[in-house]
Structure formats: structure tokens, C-alpha cells
DOGU-660211 format. One record per residue: residue number from 1; residue in three letters; x negated, y, z of N, C-alpha, C in turn. Coordinates in steps of 0.1 Angstrom, whole numbers, m for minus. Layout:
+-----+--------+-------+-------+-------+-------+-------+-------+-------+-------+-------+
: num : residu :  n.xx :  n.yy :  n.zz : ca.xx : ca.yy : ca.zz :  c.xx :  c.yy :  c.zz :
+-----+--------+-------+-------+-------+-------+-------+-------+-------+-------+-------+
: NUM :    ALA :     X :     Y :     Z :     X :     Y :     Z :     X :     Y :     Z :
...
+-----+--------+-------+-------+-------+-------+-------+-------+-------+-------+-------+
***
This chain:
+-----+--------+-------+-------+-------+-------+-------+-------+-------+-------+-------+
: num : residu :  n.xx :  n.yy :  n.zz : ca.xx : ca.yy : ca.zz :  c.xx :  c.yy :  c.zz :
+-----+--------+-------+-------+-------+-------+-------+-------+-------+-------+-------+
:   1 :    UNK :  m461 :  1305 :   803 :  m449 :  1311 :   808 :  m452 :  1325 :   813 :
:   2 :    UNK :  m442 :  1334 :   813 :  m445 :  1348 :   818 :  m433 :  1354 :   825 :
:   3 :    UNK :  m435 :  1363 :   833 :  m425 :  1371 :   840 :  m427 :  1386 :   838 :
:   4 :    UNK :  m418 :  1392 :   831 :  m419 :  1406 :   829 :  m408 :  1413 :   837 :
:   5 :    UNK :  m414 :  1421 :   847 :  m405 :  1428 :   856 :  m407 :  1444 :   855 :
:   6 :    UNK :  m410 :  1448 :   843 :  m413 :  1462 :   840 :  m401 :  1470 :   838 :
:   7 :    UNK :  m390 :  1464 :   835 :  m377 :  1471 :   832 :  m367 :  1470 :   843 :
:   8 :    UNK :  m355 :  1473 :   839 :  m343 :  1472 :   848 :  m339 :  1458 :   851 :
:   9 :    UNK :  m343 :  1449 :   843 :  m340 :  1435 :   845 :  m353 :  1427 :   843 :
:  10 :    UNK :  m354 :  1416 :   850 :  m365 :  1407 :   849 :  m363 :  1397 :   838 :
:  11 :    UNK :  m374 :  1395 :   830 :  m373 :  1386 :   818 :  m383 :  1375 :   821 :
:  12 :    UNK :  m379 :  1363 :   820 :  m387 :  1351 :   821 :  m388 :  1344 :   808 :
:  13 :    UNK :  m400 :  1342 :   803 :  m402 :  1335 :   791 :  m409 :  1321 :   794 :
:  14 :    UNK :  m403 :  1310 :   788 :  m408 :  1297 :   790 :  m408 :  1290 :   777 :
:  15 :    UNK :  m414 :  1278 :   776 :  m415 :  1270 :   764 :  m401 :  1264 :   761 :
:  16 :    UNK :  m391 :  1266 :   770 :  m378 :  1260 :   768 :  m368 :  1271 :   766 :
:  17 :    UNK :  m372 :  1284 :   765 :  m363 :  1294 :   763 :  m366 :  1306 :   772 :
:  18 :    UNK :  m358 :  1317 :   769 :  m360 :  1330 :   777 :  m348 :  1332 :   786 :
:  19 :    UNK :  m350 :  1338 :   797 :  m339 :  1341 :   807 :  m341 :  1354 :   813 :
:  20 :    UNK :  m330 :  1361 :   816 :  m331 :  1374 :   822 :  m321 :  1375 :   833 :
:  21 :    UNK :  m324 :  1384 :   843 :  m315 :  1386 :   854 :  m319 :  1398 :   862 :
:  22 :    UNK :  m310 :  1402 :   872 :  m313 :  1413 :   880 :  m324 :  1410 :   891 :
:  23 :    UNK :  m324 :  1397 :   895 :  m334 :  1393 :   905 :  m339 :  1379 :   901 :
:  24 :    UNK :  m351 :  1376 :   906 :  m358 :  1364 :   903 :  m364 :  1358 :   916 :
:  25 :    UNK :  m360 :  1346 :   920 :  m366 :  1339 :   931 :  m377 :  1330 :   926 :
:  26 :    UNK :  m389 :  1333 :   930 :  m401 :  1326 :   926 :  m406 :  1316 :   936 :
:  27 :    UNK :  m405 :  1303 :   933 :  m409 :  1292 :   943 :  m421 :  1284 :   937 :
:  28 :    UNK :  m428 :  1291 :   928 :  m440 :  1284 :   922 :  m450 :  1280 :   933 :
:  29 :    UNK :  m455 :  1267 :   933 :  m465 :  1263 :   943 :  m477 :  1272 :   942 :
:  30 :    UNK :  m484 :  1273 :   953 :  m496 :  1282 :   954 :  m506 :  1277 :   943 :
:  31 :    UNK :  m507 :  1264 :   941 :  m517 :  1259 :   931 :  m514 :  1264 :   917 :
:  32 :    UNK :  m501 :  1265 :   914 :  m498 :  1271 :   901 :  m501 :  1286 :   900 :
:  33 :    UNK :  m498 :  1293 :   910 :  m501 :  1307 :   911 :  m516 :  1309 :   910 :
:  34 :    UNK :  m524 :  1301 :   917 :  m539 :  1302 :   917 :  m544 :  1300 :   903 :
:  35 :    UNK :  m539 :  1291 :   896 :  m543 :  1287 :   882 :  m540 :  1298 :   872 :
:  36 :    UNK :  m530 :  1307 :   875 :  m526 :  1317 :   866 :  m518 :  1311 :   855 :
:  37 :    UNK :  m511 :  1300 :   857 :  m503 :  1294 :   846 :  m491 :  1302 :   842 :
:  38 :    UNK :  m487 :  1311 :   851 :  m476 :  1321 :   848 :  m481 :  1335 :   849 :
:  39 :    UNK :  m480 :  1343 :   839 :  m485 :  1356 :   839 :  m474 :  1366 :   843 :
:  40 :    UNK :  m478 :  1377 :   849 :  m468 :  1387 :   854 :  m472 :  1400 :   848 :
:  41 :    UNK :  m461 :  1407 :   843 :  m463 :  1421 :   837 :  m452 :  1430 :   843 :
:  42 :    UNK :  m456 :  1440 :   850 :  m470 :  1443 :   854 :  m476 :  1433 :   863 :
:  43 :    UNK :  m489 :  1434 :   865 :  m496 :  1425 :   874 :  m490 :  1427 :   888 :
:  44 :    UNK :  m491 :  1416 :   896 :  m486 :  1417 :   910 :  m496 :  1426 :   918 :
:  45 :    UNK :  m491 :  1433 :   929 :  m500 :  1442 :   936 :  m512 :  1434 :   942 :
:  46 :    UNK :  m523 :  1442 :   944 :  m535 :  1437 :   948 :  m534 :  1428 :   961 :
:  47 :    UNK :  m527 :  1432 :   971 :  m526 :  1423 :   983 :  m520 :  1409 :   980 :
:  48 :    UNK :  m510 :  1409 :   972 :  m505 :  1396 :   968 :  m514 :  1387 :   960 :
:  49 :    UNK :  m521 :  1394 :   951 :  m531 :  1386 :   943 :  m543 :  1381 :   952 :
:  50 :    UNK :  m547 :  1390 :   962 :  m557 :  1386 :   971 :  m553 :  1374 :   979 :
:  51 :    UNK :  m540 :  1374 :   984 :  m535 :  1363 :   992 :  m535 :  1350 :   984 :
:  52 :    UNK :  m531 :  1351 :   971 :  m531 :  1339 :   962 :  m545 :  1333 :   961 :
:  53 :    UNK :  m555 :  1342 :   959 :  m568 :  1337 :   958 :  m574 :  1331 :   971 :
:  54 :    UNK :  m571 :  1338 :   982 :  m578 :  1334 :   995 :  m572 :  1322 :  1001 :
:  55 :    UNK :  m559 :  1320 :  1001 :  m553 :  1309 :  1007 :  m556 :  1296 :  1000 :
:  56 :    UNK :  m558 :  1285 :  1006 :  m562 :  1272 :  1000 :  m550 :  1264 :   996 :
:  57 :    UNK :  m552 :  1256 :   986 :  m542 :  1246 :   981 :  m549 :  1232 :   983 :
:  58 :    UNK :  m544 :  1224 :   992 :  m550 :  1211 :   995 :  m544 :  1200 :   986 :
:  59 :    UNK :  m551 :  1189 :   987 :  m547 :  1177 :   980 :  m547 :  1165 :   990 :
:  60 :    UNK :  m535 :  1159 :   991 :  m534 :  1146 :   999 :  m526 :  1137 :   990 :
:  61 :    UNK :  m533 :  1127 :   984 :  m526 :  1118 :   976 :  m523 :  1105 :   983 :
:  62 :    UNK :  m512 :  1099 :   978 :  m506 :  1087 :   985 :  m506 :  1075 :   976 :
:  63 :    UNK :  m508 :  1064 :   982 :  m507 :  1051 :   975 :  m498 :  1042 :   983 :
:  64 :    UNK :  m486 :  1039 :   978 :  m477 :  1030 :   985 :  m479 :  1016 :   980 :
:  65 :    UNK :  m481 :  1006 :   989 :  m483 :   993 :   985 :  m472 :   984 :   991 :
:  66 :    UNK :  m465 :   977 :   983 :  m454 :   968 :   988 :  m459 :   954 :   987 :
:  67 :    UNK :  m457 :   947 :   998 :  m462 :   933 :   998 :  m450 :   923 :   999 :
:  68 :    UNK :  m452 :   911 :   997 :  m441 :   901 :   998 :  m436 :   900 :  1012 :
:  69 :    UNK :  m445 :   901 :  1022 :  m442 :   901 :  1036 :  m452 :   908 :  1044 :
:  70 :    UNK :  m449 :   912 :  1056 :  m458 :   919 :  1065 :  m469 :   910 :  1070 :
:  71 :    UNK :  m482 :   914 :  1069 :  m493 :   906 :  1074 :  m500 :   914 :  1085 :
:  72 :    UNK :  m496 :   926 :  1087 :  m502 :   935 :  1098 :  m493 :   935 :  1110 :
:  73 :    UNK :  m498 :   939 :  1122 :  m490 :   939 :  1134 :  m477 :   947 :  1132 :
:  74 :    UNK :  m466 :   941 :  1133 :  m453 :   947 :  1129 :  m449 :   959 :  1138 :
:  75 :    UNK :  m455 :   959 :  1150 :  m452 :   970 :  1160 :  m460 :   982 :  1158 :
:  76 :    UNK :  m469 :   982 :  1149 :  m478 :   994 :  1146 :  m472 :  1002 :  1135 :
:  77 :    UNK :  m471 :  1015 :  1137 :  m466 :  1024 :  1127 :  m477 :  1032 :  1120 :
:  78 :    UNK :  m488 :  1034 :  1127 :  m498 :  1043 :  1121 :  m512 :  1036 :  1124 :
:  79 :    UNK :  m520 :  1035 :  1113 :  m533 :  1029 :  1115 :  m544 :  1040 :  1111 :
:  80 :    UNK :  m554 :  1040 :  1119 :  m566 :  1049 :  1116 :  m578 :  1040 :  1112 :
:  81 :    UNK :  m585 :  1044 :  1102 :  m597 :  1037 :  1097 :  m608 :  1047 :  1095 :
:  82 :    UNK :  m620 :  1044 :  1100 :  m631 :  1053 :  1098 :  m639 :  1048 :  1085 :
:  83 :    UNK :  m637 :  1055 :  1074 :  m643 :  1051 :  1061 :  m658 :  1055 :  1060 :
:  84 :    UNK :  m664 :  1050 :  1050 :  m678 :  1054 :  1047 :  m678 :  1067 :  1040 :
:  85 :    UNK :  m667 :  1070 :  1033 :  m666 :  1083 :  1026 :  m655 :  1091 :  1033 :
:  86 :    UNK :  m657 :  1104 :  1036 :  m647 :  1112 :  1042 :  m635 :  1114 :  1034 :
:  87 :    UNK :  m623 :  1111 :  1040 :  m611 :  1114 :  1033 :  m606 :  1102 :  1025 :
:  88 :    UNK :  m613 :  1090 :  1026 :  m609 :  1079 :  1017 :  m603 :  1068 :  1026 :
:  89 :    UNK :  m590 :  1067 :  1024 :  m582 :  1056 :  1030 :  m584 :  1056 :  1045 :
:  90 :    UNK :  m585 :  1067 :  1051 :  m587 :  1068 :  1066 :  m574 :  1067 :  1074 :
:  91 :    UNK :  m562 :  1069 :  1067 :  m550 :  1068 :  1074 :  m540 :  1059 :  1067 :
:  92 :    UNK :  m532 :  1051 :  1074 :  m522 :  1042 :  1068 :  m510 :  1043 :  1077 :
:  93 :    UNK :  m498 :  1042 :  1070 :  m485 :  1042 :  1076 :  m478 :  1030 :  1073 :
:  94 :    UNK :  m472 :  1023 :  1083 :  m464 :  1011 :  1080 :  m449 :  1015 :  1080 :
:  95 :    UNK :  m442 :  1009 :  1070 :  m428 :  1012 :  1069 :  m419 :  1000 :  1075 :
:  96 :    UNK :  m426 :   991 :  1082 :  m419 :   980 :  1088 :  m408 :   984 :  1098 :
:  97 :    UNK :  m412 :   991 :  1108 :  m403 :   995 :  1119 :  m393 :  1006 :  1114 :
:  98 :    UNK :  m398 :  1015 :  1106 :  m389 :  1026 :  1102 :  m379 :  1022 :  1092 :
:  99 :    UNK :  m382 :  1013 :  1083 :  m373 :  1010 :  1072 :  m372 :   995 :  1069 :
: 100 :    UNK :  m378 :   987 :  1078 :  m378 :   972 :  1077 :  m383 :   968 :  1063 :
: 101 :    UNK :  m393 :   974 :  1058 :  m399 :   971 :  1045 :  m414 :   968 :  1047 :
: 102 :    UNK :  m418 :   958 :  1039 :  m433 :   954 :  1040 :  m442 :   963 :  1031 :
: 103 :    UNK :  m442 :   976 :  1035 :  m449 :   986 :  1027 :  m459 :   993 :  1036 :
: 104 :    UNK :  m471 :   994 :  1031 :  m482 :  1003 :  1037 :  m484 :  1015 :  1028 :
: 105 :    UNK :  m486 :  1026 :  1034 :  m489 :  1039 :  1027 :  m503 :  1043 :  1031 :
: 106 :    UNK :  m512 :  1044 :  1021 :  m525 :  1049 :  1023 :  m528 :  1063 :  1017 :
: 107 :    UNK :  m537 :  1071 :  1023 :  m540 :  1084 :  1019 :  m554 :  1086 :  1015 :
: 108 :    UNK :  m556 :  1095 :  1005 :  m569 :  1100 :  1001 :  m567 :  1116 :  1001 :
: 109 :    UNK :  m577 :  1122 :  1009 :  m575 :  1136 :  1011 :  m587 :  1144 :  1005 :
: 110 :    UNK :  m584 :  1157 :  1003 :  m594 :  1167 :  1000 :  m602 :  1163 :   987 :
: 111 :    UNK :  m615 :  1164 :   987 :  m623 :  1161 :   976 :  m620 :  1147 :   970 :
: 112 :    UNK :  m620 :  1137 :   980 :  m617 :  1124 :   975 :  m603 :  1122 :   969 :
: 113 :    UNK :  m594 :  1130 :   975 :  m580 :  1130 :   969 :  m580 :  1135 :   954 :
: 114 :    UNK :  m589 :  1145 :   951 :  m590 :  1149 :   938 :  m597 :  1139 :   929 :
: 115 :    UNK :  m608 :  1134 :   934 :  m616 :  1125 :   926 :  m608 :  1112 :   922 :
: 116 :    UNK :  m600 :  1107 :   931 :  m593 :  1095 :   928 :  m583 :  1096 :   917 :
: 117 :    UNK :  m578 :  1108 :   914 :  m568 :  1110 :   904 :  m573 :  1106 :   890 :
: 118 :    UNK :  m586 :  1106 :   888 :  m592 :  1102 :   875 :  m592 :  1087 :   873 :
: 119 :    UNK :  m590 :  1080 :   883 :  m591 :  1065 :   882 :  m577 :  1060 :   877 :
: 120 :    UNK :  m578 :  1048 :   872 :  m566 :  1041 :   868 :  m558 :  1036 :   880 :
: 121 :    UNK :  m545 :  1033 :   878 :  m537 :  1028 :   889 :  m543 :  1015 :   894 :
: 122 :    UNK :  m548 :  1007 :   885 :  m554 :   994 :   890 :  m567 :   996 :   898 :
: 123 :    UNK :  m575 :  1006 :   895 :  m587 :  1009 :   902 :  m583 :  1014 :   916 :
: 124 :    UNK :  m573 :  1023 :   917 :  m569 :  1028 :   930 :  m563 :  1017 :   939 :
: 125 :    UNK :  m555 :  1009 :   933 :  m550 :   997 :   941 :  m561 :   988 :   946 :
: 126 :    UNK :  m571 :   986 :   937 :  m582 :   977 :   941 :  m590 :   984 :   952 :
: 127 :    UNK :  m592 :   997 :   951 :  m600 :  1004 :   962 :  m592 :  1003 :   975 :
: 128 :    UNK :  m579 :  1005 :   974 :  m571 :  1004 :   987 :  m572 :   990 :   993 :
: 129 :    UNK :  m571 :   980 :   984 :  m572 :   966 :   990 :  m585 :   963 :   995 :
: 130 :    UNK :  m596 :   968 :   990 :  m609 :   966 :   996 :  m609 :   971 :  1010 :
: 131 :    UNK :  m603 :   983 :  1013 :  m603 :   988 :  1026 :  m594 :   980 :  1035 :
: 132 :    UNK :  m582 :   976 :  1030 :  m573 :   968 :  1039 :  m580 :   954 :  1042 :
: 133 :    UNK :  m588 :   949 :  1033 :  m594 :   936 :  1036 :  m606 :   937 :  1046 :
: 134 :    UNK :  m611 :   949 :  1046 :  m621 :   952 :  1057 :  m614 :   952 :  1071 :
: 135 :    UNK :  m602 :   957 :  1071 :  m595 :   959 :  1083 :  m588 :   945 :  1088 :
: 136 :    UNK :  m582 :   939 :  1078 :  m574 :   927 :  1082 :  m579 :   914 :  1077 :
: 137 :    UNK :  m590 :   914 :  1070 :  m596 :   901 :  1065 :  m594 :   899 :  1050 :
: 138 :    UNK :  m602 :   890 :  1045 :  m603 :   888 :  1030 :  m591 :   880 :  1025 :
: 139 :    UNK :  m583 :   874 :  1034 :  m573 :   865 :  1030 :  m559 :   871 :  1028 :
: 140 :    UNK :  m558 :   884 :  1030 :  m545 :   891 :  1029 :  m541 :   891 :  1014 :
: 141 :    UNK :  m528 :   891 :  1011 :  m523 :   890 :   997 :  m524 :   903 :   990 :
: 142 :    UNK :  m524 :   902 :   976 :  m523 :   914 :   968 :  m509 :   919 :   969 :
: 143 :    UNK :  m507 :   932 :   967 :  m494 :   938 :   967 :  m485 :   933 :   955 :
: 144 :    UNK :  m472 :   934 :   956 :  m463 :   930 :   945 :  m459 :   942 :   938 :
: 145 :    UNK :  m461 :   954 :   943 :  m457 :   966 :   936 :  m465 :   978 :   943 :
: 146 :    UNK :  m465 :   989 :   936 :  m472 :  1001 :   941 :  m466 :  1014 :   935 :
: 147 :    UNK :  m469 :  1025 :   942 :  m465 :  1038 :   937 :  m477 :  1048 :   941 :
: 148 :    UNK :  m481 :  1056 :   932 :  m493 :  1064 :   934 :  m490 :  1079 :   930 :
: 149 :    UNK :  m494 :  1088 :   938 :  m493 :  1102 :   935 :  m506 :  1108 :   930 :
: 150 :    UNK :  m504 :  1118 :   921 :  m516 :  1126 :   916 :  m512 :  1141 :   916 :
: 151 :    UNK :  m512 :  1147 :   928 :  m507 :  1160 :   929 :  m515 :  1171 :   923 :
: 152 :    UNK :  m529 :  1169 :   923 :  m537 :  1180 :   917 :  m536 :  1180 :   902 :
: 153 :    UNK :  m532 :  1169 :   896 :  m531 :  1168 :   881 :  m517 :  1172 :   877 :
: 154 :    UNK :  m508 :  1173 :   886 :  m494 :  1176 :   882 :  m493 :  1191 :   878 :
: 155 :    UNK :  m490 :  1195 :   866 :  m490 :  1209 :   862 :  m480 :  1217 :   869 :
: 156 :    UNK :  m470 :  1211 :   875 :  m460 :  1218 :   882 :  m463 :  1219 :   897 :
: 157 :    UNK :  m474 :  1214 :   901 :  m478 :  1215 :   915 :  m492 :  1220 :   917 :
: 158 :    UNK :  m502 :  1214 :   910 :  m516 :  1218 :   912 :  m521 :  1216 :   926 :
: 159 :    UNK :  m516 :  1206 :   933 :  m520 :  1204 :   946 :  m508 :  1199 :   955 :
: 160 :    UNK :  m511 :  1196 :   967 :  m500 :  1190 :   976 :  m493 :  1201 :   984 :
: 161 :    UNK :  m501 :  1209 :   992 :  m495 :  1220 :  1000 :  m506 :  1229 :  1004 :
: 162 :    UNK :  m503 :  1241 :  1009 :  m513 :  1251 :  1012 :  m519 :  1249 :  1026 :
: 163 :    UNK :  m530 :  1255 :  1028 :  m537 :  1255 :  1041 :  m544 :  1269 :  1042 :
: 164 :    UNK :  m548 :  1272 :  1055 :  m555 :  1284 :  1058 :  m570 :  1282 :  1055 :
: 165 :    UNK :  m574 :  1286 :  1043 :  m588 :  1285 :  1039 :  m597 :  1295 :  1047 :
: 166 :    UNK :  m610 :  1291 :  1048 :  m619 :  1301 :  1054 :  m619 :  1314 :  1047 :
: 167 :    UNK :  m617 :  1325 :  1054 :  m616 :  1338 :  1048 :  m602 :  1343 :  1047 :
: 168 :    UNK :  m592 :  1334 :  1048 :  m578 :  1339 :  1047 :  m573 :  1343 :  1061 :
: 169 :    UNK :  m562 :  1350 :  1062 :  m556 :  1354 :  1074 :  m541 :  1351 :  1074 :
: 170 :    UNK :  m535 :  1350 :  1086 :  m520 :  1348 :  1086 :  m512 :  1359 :  1079 :
: 171 :    UNK :  m518 :  1371 :  1079 :  m511 :  1382 :  1072 :  m510 :  1380 :  1057 :
: 172 :    UNK :  m519 :  1372 :  1052 :  m518 :  1370 :  1037 :  m506 :  1362 :  1033 :
: 173 :    UNK :  m501 :  1354 :  1042 :  m488 :  1347 :  1039 :  m476 :  1357 :  1039 :
: 174 :    UNK :  m477 :  1367 :  1047 :  m467 :  1378 :  1046 :  m468 :  1386 :  1033 :
: 175 :    UNK :  m481 :  1388 :  1029 :  m483 :  1395 :  1016 :  m477 :  1386 :  1005 :
: 176 :    UNK :  m479 :  1373 :  1005 :  m474 :  1364 :   995 :  m459 :  1364 :   995 :
: 177 :    UNK :  m453 :  1366 :  1006 :  m438 :  1365 :  1007 :  m432 :  1379 :  1004 :
: 178 :    UNK :  m440 :  1390 :  1003 :  m434 :  1403 :  1001 :  m426 :  1404 :   988 :
: 179 :    UNK :  m414 :  1410 :   990 :  m405 :  1412 :   978 :  m410 :  1424 :   970 :
: 180 :    UNK :  m409 :  1423 :   957 :  m414 :  1434 :   948 :  m402 :  1441 :   942 :
: 181 :    UNK :  m400 :  1454 :   945 :  m390 :  1462 :   939 :  m376 :  1457 :   939 :
: 182 :    UNK :  m373 :  1449 :   950 :  m360 :  1442 :   951 :  m356 :  1435 :   938 :
: 183 :    UNK :  m366 :  1430 :   932 :  m364 :  1423 :   919 :  m371 :  1409 :   919 :
: 184 :    UNK :  m383 :  1408 :   924 :  m390 :  1395 :   926 :  m391 :  1391 :   940 :
: 185 :    UNK :  m385 :  1379 :   943 :  m385 :  1374 :   957 :  m393 :  1361 :   957 :
: 186 :    UNK :  m401 :  1359 :   967 :  m410 :  1348 :   968 :  m407 :  1339 :   979 :
: 187 :    UNK :  m406 :  1326 :   976 :  m403 :  1316 :   986 :  m412 :  1304 :   983 :
: 188 :    UNK :  m411 :  1294 :   992 :  m420 :  1282 :   991 :  m428 :  1281 :  1004 :
: 189 :    UNK :  m433 :  1269 :  1007 :  m440 :  1266 :  1020 :  m451 :  1276 :  1022 :
: 190 :    UNK :  m458 :  1280 :  1011 :  m470 :  1288 :  1012 :  m467 :  1302 :  1017 :
: 191 :    UNK :  m454 :  1306 :  1016 :  m450 :  1320 :  1021 :  m446 :  1320 :  1035 :
: 192 :    UNK :  m446 :  1308 :  1042 :  m442 :  1307 :  1056 :  m454 :  1309 :  1065 :
: 193 :    UNK :  m453 :  1319 :  1074 :  m464 :  1322 :  1083 :  m466 :  1311 :  1093 :
: 194 :    UNK :  m455 :  1306 :  1098 :  m455 :  1296 :  1109 :  m454 :  1282 :  1105 :
: 195 :    UNK :  m447 :  1279 :  1094 :  m444 :  1265 :  1090 :  m449 :  1262 :  1076 :
: 196 :    UNK :  m460 :  1267 :  1072 :  m466 :  1264 :  1059 :  m470 :  1249 :  1059 :
: 197 :    UNK :  m471 :  1244 :  1047 :  m475 :  1229 :  1045 :  m464 :  1219 :  1049 :
: 198 :    UNK :  m452 :  1224 :  1051 :  m441 :  1215 :  1055 :  m429 :  1217 :  1046 :
: 199 :    UNK :  m421 :  1206 :  1045 :  m408 :  1207 :  1038 :  m398 :  1216 :  1045 :
: 200 :    UNK :  m398 :  1216 :  1058 :  m389 :  1225 :  1065 :  m393 :  1240 :  1063 :
: 201 :    UNK :  m406 :  1242 :  1062 :  m411 :  1256 :  1059 :  m406 :  1261 :  1046 :
: 202 :    UNK :  m406 :  1252 :  1036 :  m401 :  1256 :  1023 :  m386 :  1259 :  1024 :
: 203 :    UNK :  m379 :  1251 :  1031 :  m364 :  1253 :  1033 :  m361 :  1266 :  1040 :
: 204 :    UNK :  m369 :  1269 :  1051 :  m367 :  1281 :  1058 :  m370 :  1293 :  1049 :
: 205 :    UNK :  m380 :  1292 :  1041 :  m383 :  1303 :  1032 :  m372 :  1306 :  1022 :
: 206 :    UNK :  m365 :  1296 :  1018 :  m353 :  1298 :  1010 :  m342 :  1305 :  1017 :
: 207 :    UNK :  m340 :  1302 :  1030 :  m330 :  1309 :  1038 :  m334 :  1323 :  1039 :
: 208 :    UNK :  m347 :  1326 :  1041 :  m352 :  1340 :  1043 :  m349 :  1348 :  1031 :
: 209 :    UNK :  m352 :  1342 :  1019 :  m349 :  1350 :  1006 :  m334 :  1352 :  1004 :
: 210 :    UNK :  m326 :  1342 :  1007 :  m312 :  1343 :  1005 :  m307 :  1355 :  1014 :
: 211 :    UNK :  m312 :  1355 :  1026 :  m307 :  1366 :  1035 :  m312 :  1380 :  1029 :
: 212 :    UNK :  m324 :  1380 :  1024 :  m329 :  1393 :  1018 :  m320 :  1398 :  1007 :
: 213 :    UNK :  m316 :  1388 :   998 :  m308 :  1392 :   986 :  m294 :  1396 :   990 :
: 214 :    UNK :  m288 :  1389 :  1000 :  m275 :  1392 :  1005 :  m274 :  1404 :  1014 :
: 215 :    UNK :  m285 :  1409 :  1019 :  m284 :  1420 :  1028 :  m280 :  1433 :  1021 :
+-----+--------+-------+-------+-------+-------+-------+-------+-------+-------+-------+
***
């Protein structure tokens, strides 16, 4: 895909057709921008390109496990586990009190979050159950259903959400959000200086861009 903003109108080329307009709101995830999956002509200014390279795109993958019934303490919402490998199944969320559902949600973060994406669903569920059986005992039942995320492998995401990597600065998020020639507008959680990494940050960035266009 490509974005050509060299003329009076911006032209977007995709594998599903071409589009043109007076303005373009770009909400591409930072991971997609870092990979260069979308080219820009002319190239974006150096400060914006530097921000894209310096800011980090994290990975936090989820595995939802649904059981026939709750076997863990029903009054507990959040479980912490100290794993042998950093980032592997160290946090669990119970949906019992929040949604009255027998569901546990486990996380794999950072390097382990990326590594686990190459495993099959069955291998991921098996790994999760090994951890849960260390916590609750070997007699707990297998899940009846599951749902697994693979954010780093998703070509429309290339990660979960941004973070302030070593060497980056808060000003770089301002550079990432900077409008270009009143033609290209940038939104998304990564453009939010105060509320990056959050859904409400993405929402607020949309309001910011709408205000800029309507001004």
C-alpha cells in the first residue's frame, strides 16, 4: 500500500482499490509504520520517521480459557504467578465476578509473547494448563473452549500497543502526531503523549484530529 501526498489531493493505493481526498486520517498502528508496510511519497519528515523508529511496539498476547465451572477462588479477580521464564503466564484474570463466567485469561508478554505465536493453539493451551496445574493442583479440568491472540503476527497490527522504549522521548509522540501540510493527520494510541497504550488514548486522538480538521 502507498500514500502519495505530493499533489493537491492525497492518493491512497491499496490491493483493494485506489482512493483520493483532500485529507487523510492515518490510524495505522505503530508496528505497521515501523515495518514500512505502507510507503509515503514524499517521505515523511525526519522527526516523524525518527519517532517511528525510536518508540517501541510491545506484544501482550492473551489466552482465554473457558471451563465447565469455576475451580479457583471465586472472590479473586487477579492472580499473579512467578514463572520460571520471564513474561510467561505470570498474570491471570478471572471473569467470574465481572461477568459471572467460568473464564480465566492468561498473558504472555514481550519476547515470550512473540515466541508463543509460533506454537499451535493446542500447544499454547497445554502450556497454560501446565501453569494452572502448578497453581491449583493436577486435578483441575481441561477447558471446554479457548480463544488466543497473536498480535505480532497480525499484519494489520504488528504488535499490541506502543511503549516508551529506551532512547525515545515524550516529544517523539508529538512528532508522530504532527499534521503534514493540512493533508495528512495522524491518530491512534501511539500519538497520545499522556494516554498511549490505551483504548481511551486512541479515542482521544480521534477527537484531537477531528478538532484539527474542523478548526
